[in-house]
C-alpha positions in Angstrom: 24.5 12.5 31.3 24.1 16.2 32.2 26.6 18.9 31.2 28.8 19.9 34.1 30.2 23.3 34.9 33.5 23.9 36.7 32.8 26.1 39.8 35.3 28.6 38.5 33.1 29.1 35.3 30.3 30.0 37.6 32.3 32.3 39.8 34.1 34.1 37.0 30.9 35.6 35.8 29.8 36.7 39.3 33.1 38.1 40.6 32.7 41.8 41.8 35.7 43.8 40.9 36.7 47.4 41.2 37.9 49.7 38.3 40.8 51.7 39.3 41.2 55.0 37.3 44.4 56.9 37.8 46.5 59.6 36.0 49.1 58.5 33.6 52.5 59.8 35.3 53.8 62.8 33.2 50.9 63.1 30.9 48.2 65.7 31.6 44.8 64.7 30.3 45.6 60.9 30.1 44.0 58.5 32.6 44.7 54.7 33.0 41.7 52.4 33.8 42.5 49.0 35.2 40.2 46.1 36.2 41.1 42.6 37.7 41.0 40.2 34.7 38.2 37.7 34.9 38.9 34.1 33.9 37.3 33.2 30.4 37.4 36.9 29.3 37.8 37.0 25.5 37.2 40.8 25.1 36.6 44.0 27.2 34.1 46.6 26.5 34.7 50.1 27.8 32.5 53.3 28.1 33.5 56.6 29.5 31.5 59.7 30.6 32.7 63.2 31.2 29.5 64.5 32.2 28.7 62.6 35.4 27.0 59.7 33.7 24.4 61.6 31.5 26.0 60.3 28.3 28.3 57.5 27.5 31.0 57.1 24.9 32.0 53.6 23.8 35.8 53.0 23.4 37.1 50.3 21.0 36.9 46.7 22.5 40.1 45.6 23.9 41.7 42.2 24.7 43.4 44.0 27.7 42.0 44.6 31.2 43.9 48.0 31.2 43.3 50.9 28.9 44.7 54.4 28.3 42.3 57.2 27.9 43.8 60.2 26.3 42.6 63.7 25.1 40.7 64.4 28.3 40.3 68.0 29.6 42.3 68.4 32.9 39.9 69.3 35.7 36.9 67.4 34.2 35.3 64.5 35.7 35.8 61.0 34.3 33.6 57.9 35.0 34.7 54.5 33.4 32.3 51.6 32.8 33.7 48.1 32.0 32.1 44.9 30.6 33.9 41.6 30.3 32.7 39.5 27.4 33.2 35.8 28.5 33.4 32.8 26.4 30.0 31.8 27.8 28.3 35.2 27.4 28.8 38.6 29.0 29.6 39.5 32.5 28.2 42.5 34.4 28.8 46.3 33.8 31.1 47.8 36.4 31.2 51.5 37.2 34.2 53.4 38.5 33.9 56.2 41.1 34.0 59.6 39.4 37.6 60.8 39.4 39.0 64.3 38.4 41.4 64.3 35.3 44.7 65.8 36.0 
């Protein structure tokens, strides 16, 4: 017999989702990045760029689909990348729009 996959397993690794990046209320220089959780995700890899994508800094892996990014310079530009690590491999890197840090 051939191994079978549930359709949700196949769809989870191909779901397109947006990253939302918003300022944390009341904290200058702190932004919140959030993605829709993908079924089967065991970890989330995050990278940020403050130079319009020329260089990327990796953040600590997280079990959460929402992170707080602190210590940013107000007025700078922030781009966030997210990669879900799934039980059956890695998903696809998603890149946020460039946002201005407040």
